[in-house]
LUMLO-773507 format. One record per residue: residue in one letter; x, y, z of N, C-alpha, C, CB in turn. Coordinates in steps of 0.2 Angstrom, whole numbers, padded with zeros to 4 digits, always signed. Glycine has a CB too. Example, Ala and Ser with C-alpha at 12.3 -4.5 7.8 and 13.67 -1.06 7.14 Angstrom:
<atoms>
A+0066-0028+0039+0062-0022+0039+0066-0016+0039+0057-0022+0045 S+0064-0011+0035+0068-0005+0036+0064+0000+0039+0070-0003+0029 
</atoms>
This chain:
<atoms>
M-0108+0726+0127-0113+0723+0131-0114+0716+0130-0120+0727+0129 P-0114+0712+0136-0114+0705+0136-0120+0702+0133-0113+0702+0143 P-0120+0697+0130-0127+0694+0128-0132+0693+0133-0125+0687+0124 P-0138+0694+0131-0144+0693+0136-0144+0687+0139-0151+0694+0132 G-0142+0681+0136-0142+0675+0140-0137+0675+0145-0140+0669+0135 H-0132+0678+0144-0127+0678+0150-0129+0682+0156-0120+0682+0147 R-0133+0687+0155-0136+0691+0161-0141+0687+0164-0139+0698+0158 R-0145+0683+0160-0150+0679+0164-0147+0674+0168-0155+0677+0158 G-0142+0671+0165-0139+0665+0169-0136+0668+0176-0134+0662+0165 L-0133+0674+0175-0130+0677+0181-0136+0679+0186-0126+0684+0179 A-0141+0681+0184-0147+0683+0188-0149+0677+0192-0152+0687+0184 I-0150+0672+0188-0153+0666+0191-0148+0663+0196-0154+0660+0186 C-0141+0664+0195-0136+0661+0200-0136+0665+0206-0129+0661+0197 C-0137+0672+0205-0135+0676+0211-0142+0679+0214-0131+0682+0208 A-0147+0677+0211-0154+0680+0214-0154+0678+0221-0160+0677+0210 P-0157+0682+0226-0158+0680+0233-0163+0675+0234-0160+0686+0237 Y-0163+0671+0239-0167+0665+0240-0174+0668+0241-0165+0661+0247 G-0179+0665+0238-0186+0667+0238-0188+0671+0232-0187+0672+0244 G-0183+0673+0228-0184+0676+0221-0186+0671+0216-0179+0681+0219 I-0181+0669+0213-0182+0664+0207-0181+0657+0211-0176+0664+0202 P-0186+0652+0209-0186+0645+0213-0179+0642+0213-0191+0641+0210 D-0178+0639+0218-0172+0635+0219-0172+0628+0215-0170+0633+0226 L-0168+0628+0209-0169+0622+0205-0167+0615+0209-0164+0623+0199 R-0162+0615+0213-0161+0609+0216-0166+0607+0221-0154+0610+0221 R-0170+0611+0224-0175+0609+0228-0181+0607+0224-0177+0615+0233 T-0182+0610+0219-0188+0608+0214-0186+0601+0212-0188+0613+0208 V-0180+0599+0210-0179+0592+0207-0180+0587+0213-0171+0592+0205 E-0177+0589+0219-0178+0584+0224-0186+0583+0226-0175+0587+0231 A-0190+0588+0225-0197+0587+0227-0200+0583+0221-0200+0594+0227 E-0198+0583+0215-0200+0579+0210-0198+0572+0211-0198+0582+0203 V-0192+0571+0213-0190+0564+0215-0194+0561+0220-0183+0564+0216 V-0195+0564+0226-0199+0562+0231-0206+0560+0229-0199+0567+0237 G-0209+0565+0225-0216+0564+0223-0216+0557+0219-0218+0569+0219 A-0211+0556+0214-0211+0550+0210-0211+0544+0214-0206+0550+0205 M-0206+0544+0220-0206+0538+0224-0212+0537+0228-0200+0539+0229 A-0216+0542+0230-0222+0541+0233-0227+0537+0229-0225+0547+0236 R-0226+0538+0222-0231+0535+0217-0229+0528+0215-0232+0540+0212 V-0223+0525+0218-0221+0519+0215-0226+0513+0217-0214+0517+0219 G-0227+0509+0212-0232+0503+0213-0230+0499+0219-0232+0499+0207 G-0235+0496+0223-0234+0492+0229-0234+0496+0235-0227+0489+0229 R-0235+0502+0235-0235+0506+0241-0243+0509+0242-0231+0512+0241 N-0247+0506+0238-0254+0508+0239-0257+0504+0245-0258+0506+0232 S-0260+0508+0249-0263+0505+0255-0269+0501+0254-0265+0511+0260 L-0272+0502+0249-0278+0498+0247-0276+0491+0245-0282+0501+0241 I-0270+0490+0243-0267+0483+0242-0263+0480+0248-0263+0483+0235 A-0260+0485+0251-0255+0482+0256-0259+0480+0262-0251+0488+0259 V-0265+0483+0264-0269+0481+0270-0272+0474+0269-0274+0486+0272 P-0275+0473+0263-0278+0466+0262-0273+0461+0262-0282+0466+0256 A-0267+0462+0259-0261+0458+0258-0259+0456+0265-0256+0460+0254 G-0258+0461+0269-0256+0459+0276-0261+0455+0280-0255+0466+0280 I-0267+0456+0279-0272+0452+0282-0272+0444+0280-0279+0454+0281 V-0271+0444+0273-0270+0437+0270-0264+0433+0273-0270+0437+0263 C-0259+0437+0273-0252+0434+0276-0253+0431+0283-0247+0439+0276 A-0257+0436+0287-0258+0434+0294-0262+0428+0295-0261+0440+0298 A-0267+0428+0291-0272+0422+0291-0268+0415+0289-0278+0423+0286 V-0264+0416+0284-0260+0410+0282-0255+0407+0288-0255+0411+0276 V-0252+0412+0291-0248+0410+0297-0252+0407+0302-0244+0416+0300 A-0258+0410+0304-0262+0407+0309-0264+0400+0307-0268+0412+0310 A-0266+0399+0301-0268+0392+0299-0263+0387+0300-0270+0393+0291 L-0256+0389+0298-0251+0385+0299-0250+0383+0306-0244+0388+0296 V-0250+0388+0310-0249+0387+0318-0255+0382+0320-0250+0393+0322 W-0261+0383+0318-0267+0378+0320-0265+0371+0318-0273+0381+0317 L-0263+0370+0311-0262+0364+0309-0256+0360+0312-0260+0364+0301 S-0252+0364+0315-0246+0361+0319-0247+0359+0326-0240+0366+0318 I-0253+0361+0328-0255+0360+0336-0255+0353+0337-0261+0363+0337 P-0258+0348+0333-0258+0341+0335-0251+0338+0336-0262+0337+0330 M-0246+0340+0332-0239+0338+0333-0235+0340+0339-0236+0339+0326 M-0238+0345+0342-0234+0349+0347-0232+0344+0353-0237+0355+0350 P-0237+0340+0356-0236+0335+0361-0230+0330+0359-0242+0332+0363 V-0231+0327+0353-0226+0322+0350-0219+0326+0350-0229+0320+0343 T-0219+0332+0347-0213+0335+0347-0209+0336+0353-0213+0342+0343 V-0213+0338+0358-0211+0340+0365-0208+0333+0368-0216+0343+0369 A-0212+0328+0367-0210+0321+0370-0204+0319+0367-0215+0316+0369 W-0203+0320+0360-0197+0318+0357-0191+0322+0359-0198+0318+0349 A-0192+0328+0359-0187+0333+0362-0184+0331+0369-0189+0340+0361 G-0189+0329+0373-0188+0327+0380-0184+0321+0380-0194+0327+0384 D-0186+0316+0376-0182+0310+0376-0175+0310+0373-0186+0305+0371 M-0174+0315+0368-0168+0316+0365-0163+0319+0371-0168+0320+0359 L-0166+0324+0374-0162+0327+0379-0160+0323+0385-0165+0333+0382 R-0165+0318+0387-0163+0314+0392-0158+0309+0390-0170+0310+0395 N-0159+0306+0384-0154+0301+0382-0147+0304+0381-0156+0298+0375 A-0147+0311+0379-0140+0314+0378-0137+0315+0385-0141+0320+0374 T-0141+0317+0390-0138+0318+0396-0137+0312+0401-0142+0323+0400 S-0141+0307+0400-0141+0301+0404-0143+0295+0400-0145+0302+0411 P-0139+0293+0395-0142+0288+0391-0143+0281+0395-0136+0286+0386 R-0148+0277+0393-0150+0271+0396-0144+0266+0395-0156+0269+0394 P-0142+0263+0401-0137+0257+0400-0140+0252+0395-0135+0255+0406 A-0136+0249+0391-0138+0244+0387-0139+0237+0391-0132+0242+0381 P-0145+0234+0389-0146+0228+0393-0142+0223+0392-0154+0226+0392 S-0141+0218+0396-0136+0212+0395-0140+0207+0390-0134+0209+0402 A-0136+0203+0388-0139+0198+0383-0145+0194+0386-0134+0193+0380 G-0145+0192+0392-0150+0189+0395-0156+0193+0398-0148+0184+0400 D-0155+0199+0398-0160+0204+0401-0165+0205+0396-0157+0210+0404 T-0170+0201+0395-0175+0202+0390-0182+0202+0394-0175+0197+0385 A-0187+0204+0390-0194+0204+0392-0196+0197+0393-0199+0208+0388 A-0194+0192+0389-0196+0185+0390-0193+0182+0396-0193+0181+0384 R-0187+0184+0398-0184+0181+0405-0188+0184+0410-0177+0183+0405 H-0190+0190+0410-0194+0193+0416-0201+0190+0416-0194+0201+0415 A-0204+0189+0410-0211+0186+0410-0210+0179+0413-0213+0186+0403 L-0205+0175+0411-0205+0168+0413-0204+0168+0421-0199+0164+0410 A-0200+0173+0424-0199+0173+0431-0205+0176+0435-0193+0178+0432 G-0210+0178+0431-0216+0180+0435-0216+0187+0437-0218+0176+0441 E-0211+0191+0434-0210+0198+0436-0214+0202+0432-0202+0200+0435 S-0215+0208+0434-0219+0213+0430-0216+0215+0424-0221+0219+0435 V-0220+0216+0419-0218+0218+0412-0223+0223+0409-0217+0211+0407 D-0220+0228+0407-0224+0233+0404-0223+0234+0396-0223+0240+0407 C-0227+0238+0393-0226+0238+0385-0220+0241+0383-0232+0242+0383 R-0217+0245+0387-0211+0248+0385-0205+0243+0384-0208+0254+0389 A-0206+0238+0389-0200+0233+0389-0201+0228+0383-0201+0228+0395 L-0206+0228+0379-0207+0223+0374-0204+0226+0367-0214+0222+0372 Y-0203+0233+0367-0201+0236+0361-0194+0239+0361-0206+0242+0359 S-0191+0238+0355-0184+0241+0354-0185+0248+0354-0180+0238+0348 A-0180+0252+0355-0180+0259+0354-0183+0262+0347-0174+0263+0356 S-0180+0258+0342-0182+0260+0335-0190+0259+0334-0178+0257+0330 L-0192+0253+0336-0199+0251+0335-0204+0255+0339-0200+0244+0336 W-0202+0257+0345-0206+0261+0350-0206+0268+0347-0202+0261+0357 N-0201+0271+0344-0201+0277+0341-0206+0278+0335-0194+0280+0340 E-0205+0272+0331-0209+0272+0325-0217+0272+0327-0208+0266+0321 M-0219+0268+0332-0226+0268+0334-0228+0274+0337-0227+0262+0339 T-0224+0277+0341-0226+0284+0344-0226+0290+0340-0222+0285+0350 W-0222+0289+0334-0222+0295+0329-0227+0295+0324-0215+0295+0326 Q-0232+0291+0325-0238+0291+0320-0242+0297+0321-0242+0284+0321 G-0242+0300+0326-0246+0306+0327-0253+0304+0330-0247+0310+0321 R-0255+0307+0336-0261+0305+0340-0262+0298+0341-0267+0308+0336 T-0257+0294+0342-0257+0287+0343-0259+0286+0351-0250+0284+0342 I-0263+0281+0352-0265+0279+0359-0263+0272+0360-0273+0280+0360 L-0259+0272+0366-0257+0265+0368-0261+0263+0374-0249+0265+0370 D-0264+0257+0374-0268+0255+0379-0265+0248+0382-0276+0253+0377 Q-0262+0249+0388-0259+0243+0391-0264+0240+0396-0252+0246+0395 S-0264+0233+0395-0269+0230+0399-0267+0223+0400-0276+0230+0396 M-0271+0219+0403-0270+0212+0404-0275+0208+0400-0271+0210+0411 D-0278+0211+0394-0282+0207+0390-0280+0201+0387-0285+0212+0384 P-0284+0196+0384-0282+0190+0381-0278+0192+0375-0288+0186+0380 P-0274+0187+0372-0270+0188+0366-0275+0190+0360-0266+0182+0364 P-0273+0195+0356-0277+0196+0350-0277+0191+0345-0275+0203+0347 T-0283+0189+0343-0283+0184+0338-0290+0183+0335-0281+0177+0340 E-0291+0181+0329-0297+0180+0326-0299+0172+0326-0298+0182+0319 V-0295+0168+0330-0296+0161+0331-0298+0160+0339-0290+0157+0329 P-0305+0161+0340-0307+0161+0347-0304+0154+0351-0314+0161+0348 A-0304+0149+0348-0303+0142+0351-0295+0142+0353-0304+0137+0346 L-0291+0147+0350-0284+0146+0352-0282+0148+0359-0280+0151+0347 S-0286+0153+0362-0285+0154+0369-0287+0148+0373-0289+0160+0371 E-0292+0145+0371-0294+0139+0375-0289+0133+0375-0301+0136+0373 V-0286+0133+0369-0281+0127+0368-0275+0129+0372-0279+0126+0361 L-0272+0135+0372-0266+0137+0375-0267+0139+0382-0263+0143+0371 A-0273+0141+0384-0274+0143+0391-0268+0148+0394-0274+0137+0396 P-0268+0154+0391-0262+0159+0392-0263+0162+0399-0262+0164+0387 D-0257+0163+0402-0257+0167+0408-0254+0174+0406-0253+0164+0414 V-0258+0179+0405-0256+0185+0401-0251+0189+0406-0262+0189+0399 R-0246+0191+0403-0241+0195+0407-0242+0203+0405-0234+0194+0405 V-0243+0204+0399-0245+0211+0397-0248+0211+0390-0239+0216+0397 S-0253+0216+0389-0256+0217+0382-0255+0224+0380-0263+0214+0382 C-0253+0225+0374-0252+0232+0371-0256+0233+0365-0244+0233+0370 A-0260+0238+0365-0265+0239+0359-0263+0246+0357-0272+0238+0361 W-0261+0247+0351-0260+0254+0348-0265+0256+0343-0253+0254+0344 T-0268+0262+0344-0273+0264+0339-0271+0271+0337-0280+0264+0343 D-0271+0272+0330-0270+0278+0328-0276+0282+0326-0266+0278+0321 Q-0275+0289+0324-0280+0293+0323-0286+0291+0318-0278+0300+0321 D-0284+0286+0313-0288+0284+0308-0292+0277+0310-0284+0282+0302 G-0291+0275+0317-0294+0269+0319-0290+0263+0318-0301+0269+0317 R-0284+0263+0315-0281+0257+0313-0277+0255+0320-0275+0259+0308 V-0277+0248+0320-0274+0245+0326-0269+0240+0325-0280+0241+0329 V-0264+0240+0330-0259+0235+0331-0259+0233+0338-0252+0238+0328 A-0260+0227+0339-0260+0224+0346-0256+0218+0347-0268+0222+0348 S-0253+0218+0353-0248+0212+0354-0249+0210+0362-0241+0214+0353 T-0248+0204+0363-0248+0201+0370-0243+0196+0371-0255+0198+0371 L-0240+0197+0377-0235+0192+0379-0238+0188+0385-0228+0195+0381 A-0238+0181+0384-0242+0177+0389-0238+0171+0390-0249+0175+0387 A-0238+0168+0396-0235+0162+0398-0240+0156+0396-0233+0161+0405 I-0237+0150+0394-0241+0144+0392-0238+0138+0395-0243+0144+0384 A-0241+0133+0395-0238+0126+0397-0233+0124+0391-0243+0121+0398 P-0227+0122+0393-0222+0119+0388-0225+0115+0383-0217+0116+0392 D-0230+0110+0385-0232+0105+0381-0238+0108+0376-0235+0099+0385 A-0240+0114+0377-0245+0117+0373-0243+0119+0366-0248+0123+0377 T-0237+0120+0365-0234+0122+0359-0237+0118+0353-0227+0122+0359 G-0236+0112+0353-0239+0107+0348-0246+0108+0347-0237+0100+0350 L-0250+0109+0352-0257+0110+0351-0259+0116+0348-0261+0109+0358 G-0255+0121+0350-0256+0128+0347-0255+0128+0339-0252+0133+0350 E-0249+0125+0338-0247+0124+0330-0253+0121+0326-0241+0121+0330 A-0255+0115+0329-0261+0111+0326-0267+0116+0325-0262+0105+0329 A-0269+0119+0330-0275+0124+0330-0274+0129+0325-0276+0127+0337 L-0268+0132+0324-0267+0137+0319-0266+0135+0312-0260+0141+0321 R-0263+0129+0311-0263+0126+0304-0270+0125+0302-0259+0120+0304 G-0275+0122+0307-0281+0121+0305-0285+0127+0303-0285+0117+0311 Q-0283+0133+0305-0287+0139+0303-0283+0143+0297-0287+0144+0309 G-0279+0139+0293-0276+0142+0287-0270+0146+0289-0281+0146+0284 F-0267+0145+0294-0260+0149+0296-0255+0145+0292-0259+0149+0303 S-0250+0149+0290-0243+0146+0288-0238+0146+0294-0241+0150+0282 C-0236+0140+0295-0232+0139+0301-0225+0136+0299-0235+0134+0306 A-0220+0138+0303-0213+0135+0302-0211+0133+0310-0209+0140+0299 S-0208+0128+0310-0206+0126+0317-0198+0123+0317-0210+0120+0320 G-0195+0124+0322-0188+0122+0323-0185+0124+0329-0184+0124+0316 D-0180+0120+0332-0177+0122+0338-0182+0124+0344-0172+0128+0337 G-0188+0120+0344-0193+0122+0349-0196+0128+0348-0189+0122+0356 I-0196+0131+0342-0199+0138+0341-0205+0137+0335-0194+0143+0339 V-0211+0139+0336-0216+0139+0331-0218+0146+0330-0222+0134+0334 R-0218+0147+0323-0220+0154+0321-0225+0153+0315-0214+0158+0318 C-0231+0156+0317-0237+0155+0312-0239+0162+0310-0242+0151+0315 T-0241+0163+0304-0244+0169+0301-0250+0168+0297-0238+0173+0298 R-0254+0173+0296-0259+0173+0291-0261+0180+0290-0266+0169+0294 S-0262+0181+0283-0265+0188+0281-0272+0187+0278-0260+0191+0276 Q-0277+0190+0280-0283+0189+0278-0287+0196+0277-0287+0184+0282 G-0288+0198+0271-0291+0205+0271-0286+0210+0273-0297+0206+0275 G-0288+0215+0277-0283+0220+0280-0280+0218+0287-0286+0226+0281 V-0281+0211+0289-0279+0209+0295-0273+0204+0294-0285+0206+0299 V-0268+0205+0298-0262+0201+0298-0261+0198+0305-0255+0204+0295 E-0261+0192+0306-0259+0189+0313-0253+0185+0313-0265+0184+0315 A-0249+0186+0318-0243+0182+0319-0242+0180+0326-0236+0187+0317 H-0240+0173+0327-0240+0170+0333-0233+0166+0334-0246+0165+0334 V-0230+0168+0339-0224+0164+0341-0224+0160+0347-0218+0170+0342 L-0223+0154+0347-0224+0150+0353-0216+0147+0354-0228+0143+0352 R-0214+0150+0360-0207+0149+0361-0205+0149+0369-0203+0154+0357 D-0201+0144+0371-0199+0144+0378-0204+0145+0383-0194+0150+0379 G-0210+0142+0382-0215+0142+0387-0219+0149+0387-0213+0141+0394 L-0218+0153+0381-0221+0159+0380-0225+0160+0374-0216+0165+0381 W-0230+0164+0374-0234+0165+0368-0234+0172+0366-0242+0162+0368 L-0231+0174+0361-0231+0181+0358-0236+0182+0352-0224+0184+0356 A-0242+0185+0354-0247+0186+0348-0247+0193+0346-0254+0183+0351 S-0248+0194+0339-0249+0200+0337-0254+0200+0331-0242+0203+0334 L-0258+0206+0331-0263+0207+0326-0262+0214+0323-0270+0206+0329 E-0262+0214+0317-0262+0221+0314-0268+0222+0309-0255+0221+0309 R-0272+0227+0311-0278+0228+0307-0277+0235+0303-0284+0228+0312 S-0276+0234+0297-0276+0240+0292-0269+0244+0294-0282+0245+0293 W-0265+0243+0299-0259+0246+0300-0254+0241+0300-0260+0251+0307 H-0249+0242+0296-0244+0236+0295-0237+0240+0296-0245+0233+0289 P-0234+0241+0302-0227+0243+0302-0222+0238+0299-0225+0245+0310 D-0217+0241+0296-0212+0237+0292-0209+0232+0297-0207+0241+0289 G-0210+0225+0295-0207+0220+0299-0209+0220+0306-0200+0220+0298 Y-0215+0221+0308-0217+0222+0315-0216+0216+0319-0224+0224+0315 S-0219+0210+0317-0219+0204+0321-0212+0202+0322-0223+0199+0318 A-0208+0202+0317-0201+0199+0317-0197+0204+0322-0197+0199+0311 R-0198+0210+0321-0194+0215+0326-0196+0215+0333-0195+0222+0323 L-0203+0213+0334-0205+0213+0341-0202+0206+0344-0213+0213+0341 E-0202+0201+0340-0199+0195+0343-0192+0195+0345-0200+0189+0338 R-0188+0199+0341-0181+0200+0342-0180+0204+0349-0177+0203+0336 S-0185+0209+0349-0184+0213+0355-0186+0209+0362-0188+0219+0355 V-0191+0205+0361-0194+0201+0367-0189+0196+0369-0201+0199+0366 F-0187+0192+0364-0183+0186+0366-0175+0187+0365-0185+0180+0361 G-0173+0192+0362-0166+0194+0362-0163+0190+0356-0163+0192+0368 
</atoms>
């Protein structure tokens, strides 16, 4: 007579379905149940976490809205330059030449591409193009030089900082008078080859004046000082 354990094993193996429980199905059920209880699948935690993530994404989108117009403009300029790049101006084709000829000059003509991009990429920058008198904290200077303004460009950023520049025609013999007036107001001036350059830094205000070829290029920086602004602007205007 076979051992009792042998008969029981045979009975379990050969029992019809529904009699003795199916061990394989029982194990699978235990595994599924354990997976359902794995940490991180709790809806009480998942729902608030999803809400927080959505709020963070919405906040990031809201913060990026002010830069969208700048980004779109930059992308448009890049595409236009890639498909139809602007021809390089000739050596004599400068804003100064057009101004001396009495032709129309706009703010874009004063700035090189790199300086223009730097000014417009500040974010929420406003450019006011006008025919206002040259920016200066020396009121008598305009009386001495009697400028015929060609264009004035005033940049204001979102913090109220200002960079303003004006290109104007003056009488050829006014250069010496302008230099004397600026030196008398504490400006540091250098002259040579018919060019006078005067600068003064006072508090948060930097003024730079260039008297050259019958033109007056005046710049004023108030709390906003782009790197090498006045020198770069002069190179762009006069070539």
